[in-house]
N, C-alpha and C positions, 0 to 999 in steps of 0.2 A: 865026223862031226856030232856034236851034241845038239839035240832036238829038245825044243822047249817042253817043259812039263806043267799042265795048269793046277794051280791050287787056289784056295780061298781062305780067307781069315775071317773072324768075326760073325754077329748074329745075321739072319736073313735080312733084316731091315737096314743093316748098316755094313753089309759085305764088301769087303775089299778083295778083288780078284789080281792073281799075280800070274806070271810065267816064270819058271825057275830053270836056268840051264847049269846042270851039273847036279851032283848027290847033295842031299840036304845035310848029310851027317859029314861031310867032307871036311877036311881041316883047312883047306883053303880059306882066305878071307873072302867077306863078301863084296860085291859090287852092287849096288842099288840104282836102277836106271829109271827116270820118270819122263814120261813122253810130253809133248805140246798139245795144245788144245785140238780135240777131235779125234786124236788117234788111239791107239791101244798098245799094250805092252808088246806085243810082237813086232811092231814097227822097228824095234832094236834088233831082230834076229841075226841081220848081217853082223853087227857088231858082237852081241852077246855070245855067238857062238865061237867067235874067236877069244874073246875075254874068258871064256869057260876053262881054258887051259891053265889059268892062274887064279881063277876066282869062282866061287859059288855065285852065279849072276842071278838076281831077282829084278823082274820089272813089273811094275804095277799098272793096272788101268787105273787112271786117277777117278775119283767120283764123278758120276755122270758119263763115264765111258765104258766101253765093252760091258763085261759082266759085273763090274762095280755098282754100288748102290746108286740109285738116282734121287737124290732128296729134293726138297722143294727148292723152287727157283730162287730164295733168299740164302741158301746154304751153300754158296760156291764162292765165298770170300777166300783170299789167301791163306789165313789162318785156318779154315777148314780143310783145305788140301793139305795144309803141313801137319795137322792133326792126324790126318789119315796116314801119312809117312810115319809118324811117331808110333801109330798104332802097330804098323808093320814092323817097326823096329823093335818094339817092346814085344810083340807076340813071338817073333820068330827069333828073338833073343840076339839081335846082330850087334857087333862092334867092329871096330877098325874098319870102317865102311868107306869104300871109295865110291862116292855118290857122283853120279853122271847125270846130268839133266839138260832138257832142252826147253828154251821158251818159258812158258809158265810153269811146266814141270820143274825147270830150274830153280825158278822162285820157291818151289814147294820144299826143294832141298835145303836150299839156304835157309829158311825160318826154322826148318826142321832141326838143323845143325845148331841153331841158337836155343831151342827148346830141350835139345840133347847134345849138349857141347863136347861130352866125352866120348861119343860114339863114332865120328867121322875122323878118320884119318885125313882124307881130303876132298876136296869137291871140284868137279870139273863142270862150268856151267855155260852153256852155249846160249847168248843172246837171250839173259834172263829178263823177265818181266818186272821192272824196278822204277819207282818213283823216288825223287828226292824229297823227305819229308820236311827237309829245310827249306825247300824252295818250292813250296806249293804255289799254285797259280792264284794269285791274290783277288781275280775279278769276281769270285764266287758264283759264277754263272753256270758251272756243270760243264758237261760234254759239248762240244762242238756240233755243229749240224752234220758235220761229215762224219763224225765219231757215232753219232746217233744214227744216222742212216745205215753204217756199216753193222752196227748191233742188232737193227731191225732187218737189215736185208738178208741176214742169215734165215729168218723166217721163211723167204722164199725158196731156200734150197731144196732141191729134189731129195726126197727121203726114202722113196722106194724104187726098185728097178725089177725088171723082168727077172732077172736071172743075176747070178755072181759074176758070170762074164760079161754081161752086159754092164754092170757097174764097173767093173775093170776096165772095159774099153772107153767109157765115159770119162772116168777119171785119168786115165792114161792120155786122152785128148785135151785135158785141162792143163793150161800153163803151169799151175801151182805144183803138178805132179810129173810133169813132161821128164823131167831129169832123175826121178826116182830109179833106183834099180828095180827090175822085175820082181824079184824076190820080197822087196820091201811093199811094193804096192800089192803084191798078191797076198801077203800076211795081213795088210791092213783090210782088204777087201773079205779075207776068210773071217776075220776075228772082229772086225768092225761092223759087219752087217749080220742082223739075225736073218735066218732062213723062216719064210712064212709057210703056212699052210699049203697055199696055192704055187708053190715053187719060187714066188718073188722073194727079194732080199730087202731090207729095211735097216736103215742106219740104227745103230746102239745109241750113239750120241746124237738124238734127234734134233733138228733144228731149234726147237723149243728151249732144249737143255743148252745147246751150244750157245744160244744168244744170251742166256743166263749166266754162263760162264763168261763170255766177252765182255759184258757190261764192266764188272772190275777191272778187267785187262785194260780196256780203253780209257777208264778212269785214271788208272796208273800212269798209261800212257801220256795223257794230257794234264798229268800233275794235279788232278782234282779228286783223288781217292781220299774219301775220310775214314775208310773202315766199318766196322760194326761197333755193337756195344763193347767189344773188346780192344777197340782202338785202331789205331794205323800202326803196322808192324814192320813198317820199313825202316824205322830208327834202330831197330834190332842189328841190322846188317853190320854196324859198326862194332858189335859186340862178339863177332864170329871170329874164333881164334885160330881156326885149323887153315892150312893153306887153301888158296882158293885160285883157280885160272879161269879167267873169263875170255871167253871168246866171241868174235864177229866173224861174219862170213862177207866177203867183197860184194857179193850180188844180191845182199837182202836190202830190206828197206832201210831207210835212213833213221826211222824212229828205233829200229832194233840196236844200231849202234849208238845212239843216245843213250838209249837204257843201259846198255853195258858200260858206257861212259859213268853214268850215275852210279852203277853198282862198283865200279872200280874207285871210285873217290870215297864211297862209304866204307869198304871193306878193308881193314887194317892189313891183311894177309895177302892181297890179290896180286896176281901177276897176268899178264894179257898173251893172248895168241889170235892170229887171224888167218882164216882160211880164204884163200883167192881163188877165183873162177868158180864159186860155188853160191849157192843160195842159203836160205834159212835153215832149211832141213838138211844140213850136212850129214847125218848118220844114214839118211836114207838116199843121198844123191852122191856121196863120195865116202862111203865107208872105210876104204882103205887110208883117205887122208886122216879119218878122224882116229882111227887105230894108231896111226903113227903118233898124233899128239897125244893120246892117252898115254901110251908108253913113254913119251919123252917126259910127261908130267910126272909118272910115277917114278923115274930114276931120279 
């Protein structure tokens, strides 16, 4: 089986860290994987090891996560993440890419496909974060109290644990991670936490960073995202020309299915796929099901 190799690109202040499965100089086409909020490249390991027989597989630590750069709180807009993907594509010289993304990481790939329309062969996006820019909420009131509470509630998340094993046991007991494969959760603990000098471990995507990342995500969920000085990029989805498969999971939250429906309506070359009996994190809960779906979309 192919083990991941850690690489990084860019200067120290804007470094993007990646894991690579397979040889850099291989003639195999690239697969580019982008994780959801809070995670790291290696949570794809169950998937990437299998894909490496046909692809050179790259997965990035999205900004704010893992070993990648941690900018100020106002630099976690959707276009910021998409521009990082473009930097990876340009620096590594990738083309004919099979883009595979999850949640907000799927949104990164969609927007990057607009910025680099000739580089992607196809996109497989699992419950992307999408708003309909043509149906923004008209009341102008901003986030609901529930969404505001969710964004602020992350700040109370435990960031340090006595050891990596203590962190593993705590996450294994959490409902959100209960169905993850052991290898996926072990990979998250190993690469998502930084060892401290006293033997403790600390989240690399700190509660403060995750809260900043979640703000525009919840704004998109509730149809109140305005973007930044560059504008709202979601209208771009109608300009993406490569084939896109949009998936949903039977046991995920209704809002994820709603956002997938928005994406399907906006994308001109979209098809749909539904995973039954699994939650939002399909790659980490049921990698065999995802591999079957990826192979079906390729053929």
